[in-house]
Structures are given as structure tokens and as C-alpha cells.
C-alpha positions as CSV (number, residue, x, y, z in Angstrom):
1,M,-41.7,86.2,-84.1
2,S,-41.3,88.0,-80.4
3,H,-41.3,91.5,-80.1
4,S,-38.1,91.9,-78.2
5,A,-36.5,90.4,-81.6
6,V,-38.2,92.9,-83.9
7,T,-35.4,96.3,-84.8
8,G,-36.2,100.4,-85.5
9,R,-36.2,99.4,-88.8
10,Q,-38.7,96.8,-89.2
11,I,-41.1,99.4,-87.5
12,K,-40.3,102.0,-89.7
13,A,-40.3,99.8,-92.6
14,A,-43.5,98.3,-91.8
15,R,-45.0,102.0,-91.0
16,V,-44.0,102.8,-94.5
17,L,-45.6,99.9,-96.2
18,L,-48.5,100.8,-94.5
19,G,-48.2,104.3,-95.4
20,W,-48.6,105.9,-91.8
21,T,-46.3,108.4,-90.6
22,R,-44.9,108.8,-87.1
23,A,-47.3,111.0,-85.8
24,D,-49.8,108.3,-87.4
25,L,-48.4,105.3,-86.1
26,A,-47.9,107.4,-82.8
27,D,-51.6,108.2,-82.3
28,R,-53.0,104.7,-82.9
29,A,-50.4,103.6,-80.4
30,G,-50.9,105.9,-78.2
31,V,-47.0,106.8,-77.8
32,T,-46.1,110.3,-79.0
33,A,-43.9,110.7,-82.5
34,E,-40.8,111.4,-80.9
35,T,-40.8,107.8,-78.9
36,V,-41.9,106.6,-82.7
37,K,-38.7,108.0,-83.7
38,V,-36.7,106.8,-80.8
39,V,-37.6,103.5,-81.2
40,E,-37.0,103.5,-85.3
41,K,-33.6,105.0,-84.8
42,D,-32.7,102.3,-82.2
43,E,-31.4,105.0,-80.0
44,V,-31.5,103.1,-76.9
45,T,-31.5,99.8,-75.9
46,L,-34.0,97.1,-76.9
47,E,-34.8,96.5,-73.3
48,A,-35.1,100.0,-72.4
49,L,-38.2,100.5,-74.7
50,A,-39.7,96.9,-74.6
51,S,-43.3,97.6,-74.0
52,T,-43.6,100.4,-76.2
53,R,-41.9,98.5,-79.2
54,S,-44.3,95.7,-78.1
55,R,-47.0,98.3,-78.5
56,L,-46.0,99.6,-81.6
57,C,-45.5,96.1,-82.8
58,R,-49.1,95.0,-81.8
59,T,-50.4,98.6,-83.5
60,L,-48.8,97.7,-86.9
61,E,-49.9,94.0,-86.8
62,A,-53.9,95.3,-86.1
63,G,-52.9,97.3,-89.5
64,G,-52.0,94.1,-91.3
65,V,-48.1,93.6,-90.7
66,T,-46.6,90.5,-90.6
67,F,-42.8,90.5,-88.7
68,L,-40.7,88.4,-90.4
69,N,-37.6,86.5,-89.0
70,G,-36.6,83.6,-90.9
71,G,-33.9,83.0,-93.0
72,S,-34.0,87.1,-93.6
73,T,-35.7,90.0,-91.1
74,G,-38.0,91.9,-92.3
75,V,-41.8,92.8,-92.9
76,Q,-44.8,92.2,-95.3
77,V,-48.8,93.3,-95.6
78,Q,-51.3,90.6,-95.3
79,P,-54.0,91.4,-98.1
80,K,-56.9,92.2,-96.6
81,D,-59.8,89.7,-96.8
82,E,-62.1,91.5,-98.9
83,G,-64.9,87.8,-99.0
84,L,-66.3,86.8,-101.8
85,R,-66.5,88.4,-105.4
86,P,-70.1,89.2,-106.4
87,E,-69.3,87.2,-109.6
88,D,-68.7,83.8,-106.9
89,L,-71.7,84.3,-104.7
90,N,-74.5,81.5,-105.4
91,A,-77.1,79.9,-104.1
92,S,-74.9,78.1,-101.2
93,N,-72.6,81.1,-99.8
94,D,-75.4,83.6,-100.2
95,G,-75.8,84.6,-96.4
């Protein structure tokens, strides 16, 4: 999904799913918490903050979020790959 199509509501939902505050996202993305607030509330046109919106999206994606735009617009958190469980280890996959 193109970051330009991501809404402020999706960015807020993604942040909340990760358990991050506005300040957390701002620190990770290198912007101010006020900027995050403005983007989340769609207080300016999408084009006006396109690079900032893209930066926030990339930061949230690095945190494990996927932005959806299929039948309905939304977000989801991708489960972290935890590798093999100890009980699944054997001689051929225990490296």
C-alpha cells in the first residue's frame, strides 16, 4: 500500500496497536509529538505532510504493522517470527 493513501486514523490505530504513545512514535520517527498529532487528526492535506506521513508509516511498519487497503481500510500487527520452539529442534535444524 502506498503511504500516500494511509489515513491519519490508520496511523493512530497502528500506533495504539503497538502500545506506543505519540511521543514514542515521534522519537522513533524523528519528528515532534505535535507533528504526530497533526498527522493523526488529518489537520492538513495529505500532500502537505507526505514525507512526514511516509516516515511515520515506515517507522510503524518497522515495528510490525501492516497497512491494509483491500476491501476495507485498516491496520494489522504482524506476529514476530520467534523461530523454532525448543521442542521442535532436532539434529537437522539445530544450528
